Structures are given as C-alpha cells and as structure tokens.
GUMARRO-684033 format. One record per atom (N, C-alpha, C, O, CB): x, y, z; residue in three letters. Coordinates in steps of 0.1 Angstrom, whole numbers, plus 5000, padded with zeros to 4 digits. Glycine has a CB too. Example, Ala and Ser with C-alpha at 12.3 -4.5 7.8 and 13.67 -1.06 7.14 Angstrom:
<nodes>
513249435078ALA/512349555078ALA/513249675078ALA/514249675085ALA/511349555090ALA/512849785071SER/513749895071SER/512950005079SER/513450115080SER/514149945057SER/
</nodes>
This chain:
<nodes>
500849885000MET/500050005000MET/500950135000MET/500650224993MET/499150005012MET/501950125008TYR/502850245009TYR/504250215003TYR/505250275007TYR/502950295023TYR/504350114994ARG/505650084989ARG/506250194980ARG/507450204978ARG/505449954980ARG/505350284976PHE/505850404968PHE/506850484976PHE/507550564970PHE/504750484962PHE/506750474989LEU/507650554998LEU/509050514996LEU/509950595000LEU/507250545012LEU/509250394991LEU/510650344988LEU/511250394975LEU/512350364972LEU/510750194989LEU/510450464967SER/510950514954SER/511950624957SER/511950684967SER/509750564945SER/512750644947ARG/513850754948ARG/513250884951ARG/513750964959ARG/514650754936ARG/512150924944GLN/511551054945GLN/511051074960GLN/511351184965GLN/510351064936GLN/510450974966TRP/509850994979TRP/510950984990TRP/510851045000TRP/508850884982TRP/512050904987VAL/513150904997VAL/513751044997VAL/514051085008VAL/514150794993VAL/514051104986ILE/514651234985ILE/513751334992ILE/514251415000ILE/514951274971ILE/512451334989LEU/511551424995LEU/511451415010LEU/511451515018LEU/510151404989LEU/511451285015THR/511451265030THR/512751315037THR/512651375047THR/511251115032THR/513851285030LEU/515151325036LEU/515251485037LEU/515751535046LEU/516351265029LEU/514751545026LEU/514751695025LEU/513951745037LEU/514351845043LEU/514251745012LEU/512751695039GLY/511851735050GLY/512551715063GLY/512451805072GLY/510551665049GLY/513151605065LEU/513851575078LEU/514951675080LEU/515251715092LEU/514351435078LEU/515651715070ALA/516751815071ALA/516251955074ALA/516852035081ALA/517651815059ALA/515051985068LEU/514552125070LEU/514052155084LEU/514152265089LEU/513452145060LEU/513452045090ILE/512852075103ILE/513852125113ILE/513552225119ILE/512251935108ILE/514952065116PRO/515852125126PRO/516452255122PRO/516752345130PRO/517052025129PRO/516652275109VAL/517152405104VAL/516152515107VAL/516552625112VAL/517452405089VAL/514852495105MET/513852595108MET/513652615122MET/513452735127MET/512452555101MET/513752515130ILE/513752525145ILE/514852615150ILE/514652705158ILE/513652395152ILE/516052585144LYS/517252665149LYS/517052815145LYS/517452905152LYS/518552605142LYS/516552835133LEU/516352975128LEU/515353045137LEU/515453165140LEU/515852975114LEU/514352975142GLY/513353025151GLY/513953075164GLY/513753175169GLY/512252925154GLY/514852985169TYR/515553025182TYR/516553135180TYR/516753215189TYR/516352905187TYR/517153145168TRP/518053255165TRP/517253385165TRP/517653485171TRP/518653245151TRP/516053385159GLN/515253505160GLN/514753535174GLN/514653655178GLN/514053495151GLN/514453435182LEU/514053455196LEU/515153515204LEU/514953605212LEU/513653315202LEU/516453475202HIS/517553535209HIS/517753675205HIS/518053755213HIS/518853455206HIS/517553705192ARG/517553845188ARG/516553935195ARG/516754045198ARG/517453855173ARG/515353875196HIS/514253945203HIS/514653965218HIS/514454075223HIS/512953865202HIS/515153865224GLU/515553885238GLU/516653985240GLU/516654065249GLU/516053745244GLU/517653985230HIS/518754085230HIS/518154225229HIS/518554315236HIS/519754055219HIS/517154235220LYS/516554375218LYS/515854415230LYS/515954535234LYS/515654365206LYS/515154325237VAL/514454365249VAL/515354405260VAL/515154505267VAL/513554245254VAL/516454325261ALA/517454365271ALA/518154495268ALA/518454575277ALA/518554245272ALA/518454515255GLN/519054645251GLN/518154755254GLN/518654865259GLN/519354635236GLN/516854745251ASN/515954855254ASN/515954885269ASN/515855005273ASN/514554825249ASN/515954775277ALA/515854795292ALA/517154865296ALA/517154955305ALA/515754665299ALA/518354835291LEU/519554895294LEU/519555045291LEU/519955125299LEU/520754825287LEU/519155075278ILE/519155215274ILE/518255295283ILE/518555405287ILE/518755215259ILE/516955245285ALA/516055315293ALA/516555345307ALA/516455455313ALA/514655235294ALA/517155235313GLY/517655255327GLY/518855355327GLY/518855435336GLY/518155125332GLY/519755345317ASN/520855445317ASN/520455585315ASN/521055675320ASN/521955395307ASN/519455605306LEU/518955735303LEU/518255795315LEU/518255915316LEU/518055735291LEU/517655715323ALA/516855765335ALA/517755785347ALA/517355855356ALA/515855665338ALA/519055735346ALA/519955755358ALA/520355895359ALA/520455975349ALA/521155655357ALA/520655935371ARG/521156075373ARG/522556095367ARG/523355995367ARG/521156115389ARG/522856215362PRO/524156235356PRO/525256225367PRO/525156265378PRO/524256375350PRO/526456165362VAL/527556155371VAL/528756225363VAL/528656235351VAL/527956005374VAL/529756265370PRO/530956325363PRO/531556225353PRO/531656105357PRO/532056375373PRO/531856265342VAL/532356175331VAL/533656105336VAL/533855995332VAL/532656255319VAL/534456165345THR/535656105349THR/535355985358THR/536355905361THR/536556205357THR/534155965363GLU/533855845371GLU/533655725362GLU/533755605367GLU/532555865379GLU/533455745350LEU/533155625341LEU/534255595331LEU/534255495325LEU/531855655334LEU/535155695329THR/536155665318THR/537455745322THR/537455825331THR/535655715305THR/538455705315ALA/539855755317ALA/540555745304ALA/540155675295ALA/540555685329ALA/541755815303PRO/542555795291PRO/542855655288PRO/543355585297PRO/543755875292PRO/542555605276GLY/542855475271GLY/541855375276GLY/542055255273GLY/544255435277GLY/540855415283ARG/539855315288ARG/538755295277ARG/538255385271ARG/539155365302ARG/538355165276THR/537255135267THR/535955145275THR/535755075285THR/537454995261THR/534955215270VAL/533655225277VAL/532955095275VAL/532655055264VAL/532855345272VAL/532655015286PRO/531954895285PRO/530454915280PRO/529955015282PRO/531954815298PRO/529954805274HIS/528654815268HIS/527554855278HIS/526654935276HIS/528254685261HIS/527654795290HIS/526654825300HIS/526654965306HIS/525655005312HIS/526754725312HIS/527655045303GLU/527755185307GLU/527355275296GLU/527255395299GLU/529155215313GLU/527255225284MET/526855315273MET/525455385276MET/524555315282MET/526855245260MET/525355505271TRP/524155585273TRP/523855635287TRP/522855705290TRP/522855505268TRP/524855605296ARG/524755665309ARG/524855815308ARG/525655875300ARG/525855615319ARG/524055885316ARG/524156035316ARG/525356085324ARG/525556045335ARG/522856095322ARG/526156165318VAL/527356215324VAL/527356375322VAL/526656425314VAL/528656155318VAL/528256435330SER/528456575329SER/529956605329SER/530756525334SER/527756655341SER/530256715323ALA/531656755322ALA/531756905321ALA/530956975315ALA/532356695309ALA/532656965328THR/532857105329THR/534257145324THR/535257085328THR/532657165343THR/534357235315GLY/535657275309GLY/535557385299GLY/534557455298GLY/536357155304GLY/536557395291THR/536557495280THR/536757425267THR/537657335265THR/537757595283THR/535957465257TYR/536057405244TYR/537357445237TYR/537857555237TYR/534857445235TYR/538057345230ASP/539257365222ASP/538857365208ASP/538957255201ASP/540357255225ASP/538357475203THR/537857475189THR/538957475179THR/538757445167THR/537057605187THR/540257495183ALA/541357485173ALA/541557345168ALA/542057325157ALA/542657535180ALA/541057245176HIS/541257105173HIS/539857035170HIS/539756915170HIS/541957025184HIS/538957125167GLU/537557075163GLU/537657005149GLU/538257055140GLU/536557195163GLU/536856895148VAL/536756825135VAL/535256795133VAL/534456815141VAL/537656695136VAL/535056755120VAL/533656705117VAL/533756565112VAL/534756515107VAL/533056795105VAL/532656485115VAL/532556345112VAL/531656335100VAL/530456365101VAL/532056265124VAL/532156275089ARG/531456265077ARG/530356165076ARG/530356065084ARG/532456245065ARG/529456185067GLN/528456085063GLN/527556045075GLN/527355925078GLN/529155955058GLN/527056145082ARG/526156115093ARG/524756175090ARG/524556275084ARG/526656175107ARG/523756105095THR/522356145092THR/521756225103THR/522156215114THR/521456015090THR/520856315099ALA/520156395108ALA/519056315115ALA/518956195113ALA/519456525101ALA/518256385124ALA/517256315131ALA/516156255122ALA/515456165126ALA/516556415141ALA/516056315110ASP/515056265101ASP/515456135094ASP/514756065087ASP/514656365090ASP/516756095097GLU/517355965091GLU/517455975076GLU/517555865070GLU/516555855096GLU/517356085070GLN/517456095056GLN/518556195051GLN/519356165042GLN/516156145050GLN/518556315058SER/519556415054SER/520956375058SER/521156325070SER/519156555060SER/521956385049ILE/523356355052ILE/524156475055ILE/523956575048ILE/523956275040ILE/524956465065GLY/525756585069GLY/526956545077GLY/527556435075GLY/524956685076GLY/527256625087TYR/528456605096TYR/527956605111TYR/526956675114TYR/529556705094TYR/528756535119TYR/528656555133TYR/529856655137TYR/530956645131TYR/528756425142TYR/529556745146VAL/530656835150VAL/531256785163VAL/530556765173VAL/530056985153VAL/532556745162LEU/533256685174LEU/534256785179LEU/535256815172LEU/533956555169LEU/534056835191THR/534956935197THR/535456885210THR/534756835219THR/534157065200THR/536856895212PRO/537456855225PRO/537056955236PRO/537057075233PRO/538956845224PRO/536756905248LEU/536456985259LEU/537556965269LEU/537756855274LEU/535056955266LEU/538357075272GLN/539457065281GLN/538957075295GLN/538457175300GLN/540557185278GLN/539256965303LEU/538756965317LEU/539757015326LEU/540957025323LEU/538356815320LEU/539357045338ASP/540257085349ASP/541156965352ASP/540656845353ASP/539557125362ASP/542456985352GLY/543356875354GLY/544156835342GLY/544956745342GLY/542656755359GLY/543856905331GLY/544656885319GLY/544356775310GLY/545156725302GLY/546056875322GLY/543056725311LYS/542656615302LYS/541456665293LYS/540756755297LYS/542156485310LYS/541356595282ASP/540256635273ASP/539256525272ASP/539556405274ASP/540856665258ASP/538056555269VAL/536956465266VAL/536356515253VAL/536056635251VAL/535956445277VAL/536056425244LEU/535456455231LEU/533956475233LEU/533256395240LEU/535756345220LEU/533356575227VAL/531956605228VAL/531356615213VAL/531856695205VAL/531756745235VAL/530456535211ASN/529656535198ASN/528556645200ASN/527556615207ASN/529056395194ASN/528856765195ARG/527856875197ARG/526656865189ARG/525656945191ARG/528557005195ARG/526556775179GLY/525356765171GLY/525656765156GLY/526756745152GLY/524456875174GLY/524556765148TRP/524556745134TRP/524456885127TRP/523656965131TRP/523456655130TRP/525156895115ILE/524957005106ILE/524956955092ILE/525356845089ILE/526157115108ILE/524357035083SER/524256995069SER/525556995063SER/526457065067SER/523257095062SER/525756905053ALA/527056895046ALA/527357005037ALA/528457035034ALA/527056765038ALA/526257075031GLY/526557175022GLY/526857115008GLY/526657005005GLY/527657265026GLY/527457204999ASN/527757164986ASN/529157124983ASN/529457044974ASN/527357274976ASN/530057174991ASP/531557144989ASP/532057055001ASP/532157095012ASP/532357284989ASP/532256924997LEU/532656835007LEU/534256825009LEU/534756745016LEU/532156695003LEU/534856915001THR/536356915002THR/536957015011THR/538157015013THR/536956934988THR/536157095018ARG/536657195027ARG/535957175040ARG/534857115041ARG/536457335021ARG/536557235050PHE/535857235064PHE/534657325063PHE/534657435059PHE/536857285074PHE/533457265068PRO/532257345067PRO/532157455077PRO/532957465086PRO/531057245068PRO/531157535075ASP/530857645084ASP/530157585096ASP/529057535096ASP/529957765078ASP/530857585108VAL/530357515120VAL/529957625130VAL/530657715132VAL/531557425126VAL/528757605135PRO/528257705146PRO/529257705157PRO/529757605162PRO/526857655151PRO/529557825161ALA/530657845171ALA/530257775185ALA/529157785189ALA/530957995173ALA/531257715191ALA/531057655204ALA/531057775214ALA/531657875212ALA/532157555208ALA/530357755226PRO/530357855236PRO/531757885241PRO/532557795242PRO/529457805248PRO/531958015244ARG/533258055249ARG/533258045265ARG/532258045271ARG/533558195245ARG/534458035270GLY/534658025284GLY/534257885290GLY/534057795282GLY/533758135291GLY/534157885303LYS/533857755309LYS/532457725308LYS/531557805310LYS/534257765324LYS/532157595304VAL/530757545302VAL/530657415309VAL/531657345311VAL/530457545287VAL/529357375312THR/529057245317THR/528157175307THR/527157225303THR/528357255331THR/528657065303VAL/527956985292VAL/527356855299VAL/528056795307VAL/528856945280VAL/526156825295THR/525456705299THR/525156625287THR/524756675276THR/524156725308THR/525356495288GLY/525156405276GLY/525156255279GLY/525256215291GLY/526156435265GLY/525256175269ARG/525256035270ARG/526655985267ARG/527256025257ARG/524255965261ARG/527255905276ILE/528655855273ILE/528555745263ILE/527655655264ILE/529355805286ILE/529355745253MET/529355645242MET/530755585240MET/531755655243MET/528855715229MET/530755465236ALA/532055395233ALA/532655445220ALA/531955495211ALA/531855245233ALA/533955435219ASP/534655475207ASP/534155395195ASP/533855275196ASP/536155455208ASP/533955455184GLU/533555385172GLU/534755325165GLU/535855375164GLU/532855485162GLU/534455205160THR/535455125153THR/534855075140THR/533655065139THR/536155005161THR/535655035130THR/535054985118THR/534354855120THR/533254835115THR/536254965107THR/534954765129SER/534254635132SER/532954655139SER/532054575136SER/535254555140SER/532854755147ALA/531654765155ALA/530554845147ALA/529354815149ALA/531854835168ALA/530954945139SER/530055035133SER/529754995118SER/528755035112SER/530555175133SER/530754925112GLY/530654895098GLY/531055005089GLY/531054995077GLY/529254855095GLY/531555115095ILE/531955235087ILE/533455225084ILE/534255195093ILE/531755365095ILE/533755235071LYS/535155225067LYS/535855345070LYS/535455465068LYS/535255195052LYS/537055335077ASN/537855445081ASN/538655495069ASN/539855465068ASN/538755405093ASN/538055575061THR/538755615048THR/539855705051THR/539855795060THR/537655685039THR/540955685044LYS/542155775046LYS/542155885035LYS/541355875025LYS/543455695045LYS/542955985037GLY/543156085027GLY/541956185026GLY/541656245016GLY/543356035013GLY/541256205038LEU/540156295038LEU/540656445039LEU/541856465042LEU/539256265050LEU/539756535035PRO/540156675037PRO/540556705051PRO/540156635060PRO/539056775032PRO/541356815053PRO/541756855067PRO/540556865077PRO/539556915073PRO/542556985067PRO/540756815089ARG/539856825100ARG/538556755097ARG/537456795102ARG/539556975103ARG/538556645089GLN/537456565087GLN/537856415090GLN/538956375086GLN/536956575072GLN/536956345097VAL/537156205100VAL/535956125097VAL/534856185095VAL/537556195116VAL/536055995097MET/534955905095MET/534455845108MET/533255815108MET/535455795085MET/535255825118LEU/534855765130LEU/535155855142LEU/536155935142LEU/535555625132LEU/534355845152ILE/534555915165ILE/535355815174ILE/534855725179ILE/533255965172ILE/536655845175ASN/537555755182ASN/538555835190ASN/539355905184ASN/538255655172ASN/538555815203SER/539355895212SER/540855865210SER/541755945211SER/539055865226SER/541155735206THR/542555695204THR/543155775192THR/544255825192THR/542755545202THR/542355775181GLU/542755855169GLU/542856005172GLU/543756065167GLU/541855825158GLU/541856055179MET/541956195182MET/543056235191MET/543556345191MET/540556245188MET/543456145200ALA/544556175209ALA/545856205201ALA/546756275207ALA/544856055219ALA/545956155189LYS/547156175181LYS/547156325176LYS/548256375172LYS/547156085169LYS/546056385176ARG/545956525172ARG/546056625183ARG/546256745181ARG/544656545164ARG/545856585195LEU/545756675207LEU/546956665216LEU/547656565216LEU/544556635215LEU/547256775222PRO/548456785231PRO/548256725245PRO/549156715253PRO/548956925232PRO/546956695248ARG/546656645262ARG/546056505261ARG/545556465251ARG/545556745268ARG/546056435272PRO/545456295273PRO/543956315270PRO/543356415274PRO/545756225286PRO/543356215264VAL/541956215260VAL/541256095267VAL/541755985266VAL/541756205245VAL/540156125273LEU/539356025280LEU/538855925269LEU/538455965258LEU/538256085288LEU/538755795273GLY/538155705263GLY/536655725261GLY/535955775270GLY/538355555269GLY/536255695249GLY/534855725245GLY/534555865242GLY/535555945240GLY/533955675256GLY/533355905242TYR/532956045240TYR/531656075246TYR/530855985249TYR/533056085225TYR/531256205246ILE/529956245251ILE/529056285240ILE/529556365231ILE/530156365262ILE/527856235239GLU/526856275230GLU/526056385237GLU/525156345245GLU/526056155224GLU/526156505233GLN/525556615241GLN/524056615240GLN/523456595230GLN/526156755236GLN/523456645252THR/522056655253THR/521656795259THR/520456835257THR/521456545261THR/522556855266ALA/522256985272ALA/523657055274ALA/524656995276ALA/521456975285ALA/523657195273PRO/522557285270PRO/522157285255PRO/522957245247PRO/522857425275PRO/520957335253ASP/520557345239ASP/521457455232ASP/521657555237ASP/519057385238ASP/521957425220PRO/522857525213PRO/522057645208PRO/520857635206PRO/523457455201PRO/522657755207ALA/522057875203ALA/521557855188ALA/522257815180ALA/522957995203ALA/520257895186GLY/519657885173GLY/519357745169GLY/519057715157GLY/520557945163GLY/519557645178GLY/519257505174GLY/520257445165GLY/520057335160GLY/517957495167GLY/521457505164LYS/522557455155LYS/523757445163LYS/524157535170LYS/522757535142LYS/524457325162PRO/524157205156PRO/522857135162PRO/522557165174PRO/525357105157PRO/522257045154GLU/521056975160GLU/521556865169GLU/522356775165GLU/520256915148GLU/521056865181LEU/521456765190LEU/521056625185LEU/519956605179LEU/520856785204LEU/521856525188VAL/521556385184VAL/520456335192VAL/520556335205VAL/522856295185VAL/519356285186PRO/518256225194PRO/518656105202PRO/519556035198PRO/517056195185PRO/517956075213GLU/518255955221GLU/517855835213GLU/516955835205GLU/517555955234GLU/518555725215PRO/518355605208PRO/516955545211PRO/516355565221PRO/519355495211PRO/516355485201ASP/515055425202ASP/515155305212ASP/515955215210ASP/514455375188ASP/514355305223HIS/514355195232HIS/512855155235HIS/512655095246HIS/515055245245HIS/511955175226ASP/510655135227ASP/510255015217ASP/509554925221ASP/509655245225ASP/510855025205SER/510554925195SER/511254795198SER/512454795202SER/510854975181SER/510554685197ILE/511254555199ILE/511454485185ILE/512054375185ILE/510354465208ILE/510954545174GLY/511254485161GLY/510354355159GLY/509554325167GLY/512654445160GLY/510554295147PRO/509754185143PRO/510354045146PRO/509853945141PRO/509454195128PRO/511354045155HIS/512053915156HIS/511153805162HIS/511253695158HIS/513253935165HIS/510353835172MET/509453735178MET/508553685167MET/508253565167MET/508653795190MET/507953765159ALA/507053725148ALA/507853635139ALA/507253525134ALA/506453845141ALA/509053665135TYR/509853575127TYR/510153445133TYR/510053345126TYR/511153645123TYR/510353445146ALA/510653315153ALA/509353225152ALA/509553105150ALA/510953345168ALA/508253285155VAL/506953205154VAL/506753155140VAL/506353035138VAL/505753285158VAL/507053235130GLN/506953195116GLN/507853075113GLN/507352975107GLN/507253305106GLN/509053075117TRP/509952965115TRP/509452835121TRP/509552725115TRP/511352995119TRP/508952845133TRP/508452725140TRP/507252675134TRP/507052555133TRP/508152765155TRP/506352765129LEU/505152715121LEU/505652645108LEU/505052545104LEU/504252835118LEU/506652695102PHE/507152635090PHE/507652495093PHE/507452395086PHE/508252715083PHE/508352485105ALA/508852355109ALA/507752255111ALA/507852135108ALA/509752365121ALA/506652305118ALA/505552215121ALA/504752175108ALA/504152075107ALA/504552285130ALA/504852265098ALA/504052245086ALA/504752135077ALA/504052075069ALA/503952375078ALA/506052115079VAL/506752015071VAL/506151875073VAL/505751805063VAL/508252005074VAL/506051815085PRO/505451685086PRO/504051675082PRO/503551575077PRO/505651635100PRO/503251785085VAL/501851785081VAL/501751785066VAL/500951705061VAL/501151915087VAL/502551865059GLY/502551865045GLY/502951725039GLY/502451685029GLY/503451975039GLY/503951665046TRP/504451535041TRP/503251435042TRP/503051355033TRP/505651485049TRP/502551435053ILE/501451335055ILE/500351365044ILE/499751265039ILE/500851345069ILE/500051495042VAL/499051525032VAL/499451475018VAL/498651415011VAL/498751675031VAL/500751495014LEU/501251445002LEU/501151295001LEU/500851234990LEU/502651494999LEU/501551225012VAL/501551075011VAL/500051025009VAL/499850935001VAL/502051025025VAL/499151085017ARG/497751035015ARG/497251065001ARG/496450984995ARG/496851105025ARG/497551184996ARG/497151214982ARG/497751114972ARG/497051074963ARG/497551364978ARG/499051084974GLU/499650994965GLU/499050854966GLU/498850784956GLU/501150984968GLU/498750814978ARG/498050684980ARG/496750674973ARG/496350584967ARG/497950644995ARG/495950784975ARG/494650794969ARG/494750794954ARG/493950724947ARG/493850914974ARG/495650874949ASP/495750874934ASP/496150744928ASP/495650704918ASP/496750984930ASP/497050674935ARG/497550544930ARG/496350444931ARG/496250354922ARG/498750494938ARG/495550454942ALA/494450364943ALA/493450384932ALA/492850294927ALA/493750374957ALA/493150514930GLU/492150544919GLU/492650494906GLU/491950444897GLU/491850694919GLU/493950514903ALA/494550474890ALA/494450324889ALA/494250274878ALA/496050524889ALA/494750244900ALA/494650104900ALA/493250054897ALA/492949964890ALA/495150044912ALA/492250124904ALA/490850084902ALA/490450114888ALA/489750034882ALA/489950164912ALA/490850224882LYS/490450254868LYS/491050154859LYS/490450114849LYS/490950394865LYS/492350114861ALA/492950014852ALA/492249884853ALA/492049814843ALA/494450004856ALA/491749844866ALA/491049724867ALA/489749724860ALA/489349624854ALA/490849694882ALA/489049834861ARG/487749844853ARG/487949834838ARG/487249764831ARG/487049974857ARG/488949904833GLU/489249894819GLU/489649754815GLU/489249714804GLU/490349994815GLU/490449684823ALA/490749544820ALA/489549454820ALA/489449374811ALA/491849494830ALA/488649474829GLU/487449394830GLU/486549424818GLU/485949324812GLU/486649424843GLU/486449544814GLN/485649584802GLN/486149524790GLN/485449474781GLN/485449734801GLN/487549524789ALA/488149464777ALA/487949314776ALA/487749254766ALA/489649504777ALA/488049254788GLU/487849104789GLU/486449064785GLU/486248964778GLU/488149054803GLU/485449144790GLU/484049124786GLU/483849134771GLU/483149054765GLU/483149214794GLU/484449234765ALA/484349254751ALA/484949144743ALA/484349094733ALA/484949384747ALA/486049084748ASP/486648974741ASP/485848854742ASP/485648774732ASP/488048944747ASP/485248824754GLU/484348714755GLU/483148714746GLU/482648614741GLU/483948694770GLU/482548844745ALA/481348854737ALA/481748834722ALA/480948774715ALA/480848994738ALA/482948874718ALA/483348854704ALA/483548704701ALA/483448664689ALA/484548934701ALA/484048624711GLU/484348484708GLU/483148394710GLU/483248274706GLU/485448444717GLU/482048434716ALA/480848344719ALA/480148304706ALA/480048394697ALA/479848414729ALA/479648174704PRO/478848134692PRO/477548194691PRO/476948234702PRO/478647974691PRO/476948214679GLY/475648274677GLY/474448184681GLY/474648074684GLY/475448314662GLY/473248244682GLU/472048164685GLU/471648064674GLU/471848104662GLU/470848264688GLU/471047944677PRO/470747844666PRO/469547904658PRO/468647974663PRO/470347714672PRO/469547864645ASP/468447914636ASP/467347814637ASP/467247724646ASP/468947924621ASP/466247834628GLU/465047744628GLU/465347604625GLU/464447514628GLU/464047804619GLU/466447574618HIS/466747434615HIS/467647374625HIS/468147254624HIS/467447424602HIS/467947444637GLY/468747394647GLY/470247414645GLY/471047364653GLY/468547254649GLY/470647484634GLU/472047504632GLU/472447644638GLU/471647744636GLU/472347504616GLU/473547644644PRO/473947784649PRO/474247874638PRO/474947844629PRO/475147764659PRO/473848004641GLU/474148104631GLU/475548144633GLU/476148154644GLU/473248224633GLU/476148174621SER/477548224622SER/477448374625SER/476648444619SER/478248194608SER/478248414633PRO/478248564636PRO/478548644624PRO/479348614616PRO/479348594647PRO/477748744623GLY/477948834611GLY/477248794599GLY/477348864589GLY/479448854608GLY/476348684599ARG/475648644587ARG/474148654589ARG/473448594582ARG/476048494584ARG/473748734599GLU/472348734602GLU/471548784590GLU/470348744588GLU/472048834614GLU/472148874582ASN/471348944571ASN/471648884558ASN/471248934547ASN/471649084571ASN/472448764557GLU/472748714544GLU/471548634539GLU/470848574547GLU/474048614545GLU/471248644526PRO/470048564520PRO/470348414521PRO/471448374520PRO/469848614505PRO/469248344523VAL/469348194524VAL/469048134511VAL/467948164505VAL/468348144535VAL/469948054506ALA/469747994493ALA/468847864494ALA/469147784503ALA/471047954486ALA/467747864487ARG/466847744488ARG/466947674474ARG/466947734464ARG/465447784491ARG/466947544475THR/466947454462THR/465647384461THR/465247314470THR/468147354462THR/464947414450ALA/463647344448ALA/463947204443ALA/464747174434ALA/462847424437ALA/463147114449ALA/463246974445ALA/462546944432ALA/461346984432ALA/462846884457ALA/463046884423ILE/462446854410ILE/462146704410ILE/463046614411ILE/463346894397ILE/460946674408THR/460546534407THR/460346494393THR/459546544386THR/459246504415THR/461146404390GLU/461046354376GLU/460046234376GLU/459746184365GLU/462346314370GLU/
</nodes>
C-alpha cells in the first residue's frame, strides 16, 4: 500500500523534509534570541537614560574602553572647548534619518589637563565636501555639558570604513585613540553625545536619544519559522495520502478497463443463437440471404 515511499522520489522528499525541520527550528531560536537581546538592550538604554548624571571621569579615563553596560549613561563635564582641534565626522544622518551631513566633534578641556570629546550635534553637509564646513561656534569660556557617554566607534563595531586621505579636519569615526594623536593632552576613552544645554539657534542639531521602545519583528519571525517546521510533517502526510489515493484510483480505473476489455473479448468469441433448422448462426451472417433449392420430381 505504501511501497511507493521506497521510490527514489519519495526517499529524497522525505530526507529533505527531515533536514529542513531542525534548520527551521534553529532559525526560530535565532530570531528568539535576537528578540531577547533587543528587549534587554531597550531595558539597558531606558535604565541608563533615566539614571542621574555623574561626572564623566567616574566612568572613563584615558585609554579606557567604555563597556557596553555603561553606554548611554548620563554624564556631565565642565571645561573649555578647544575649537582649534575641532573636527567634523562625515556621512552622518540627521534626526529625520534621511539628510546626510556631519557631526561636530569638539574636544572639551577639563580641569586637570585632560580632554573629553563632545559630539555637539549634526549640521548639513552643504555643497562642497572638500573643505571644512561652516560650523556653529561653540560656547566660549567655561561650560558644563550633559550628555550620554558612548564607546569609541570602530570599523568592526559600526561597519563604517575608516577612509584615509580625507580633507583636513574631517574624520569618518569618532574614536578617542585616533583623536589623541591630534591633541596635546590625554583624552578620555569614549565620547559624550551632548543633550544639554541646547545650542543657540538650534544648531548643531542635538543627536536624538536611541529608540528603546520598539522590539522589532524578531518574535514574529521566530513563530513563523516554528510554524514552517510544524508544517513540514503535516504537508508530508497530506502528500502521502494524496499519492496513495491517486494510486488507488489509478489501479481501480485500470482494473475496470481490463474487466471491460475482457468482457468485450468474451462477447466476440461466443457462438451465435441456433436458427430454425437447429443450426447455429454464424456471427455476422444474420442478414445474408438463404439459398433454397427446389426439389424436381421426375
């Protein structure tokens, strides 16, 4: 009844289904882990953004890498801007996530002779990308900046290629180690993404806080993969039953046709009914004229 399952076609189909099931289950768990990571990331960002500001020197030092769990912590720094070593960071998007321009990166000289990098916000790129753009002036004198502490950007972490040969005072990545090569003072690891005070005239545009509400579609994708995995054996059973039914119908049809052909052969070979003289009629001679011979009596 199910011998067709041993055919090459069905063996291949069965093995393919058996291989797909664990793959789909694994993909579902991969999406689940991404969902869990996103939820944990959102909780971390929300908690760090809600924490009270602390002095930036409590979280970082020259040459220190800002750990992931401390990113987005609110920090404060007091000092004087070093606009002579100010640079712009190329290929950055505005809050609308469409307009391309620069981040303005200005060192802030702290008491004690150390610098911390401050991302003061976004400005439009303008038409000439080969020269240093017109940057809104940083406040003069001693200022207190509040913002989010961020880890140094790297090509591996950000995916941004650190292009060489850029115009003067333009960089691709915000990296304290690279900036320390340009500055006469030690530079704290990481940088501050400014949130206060608001710049005069709204320029540069402050970088908006990261999204920590959306969880993305990962859970939905995980459920989809698991449904696909469950559908494989169900689909296999449906196909097997359909194949069994089609084969049974085909066999029944063949049997009926064979029976009809056998009946037709028997009908063709059977002798005809006897005539009035008791002689059997030959098939196919029902309409032939009967020759009669008149007896002549001499």
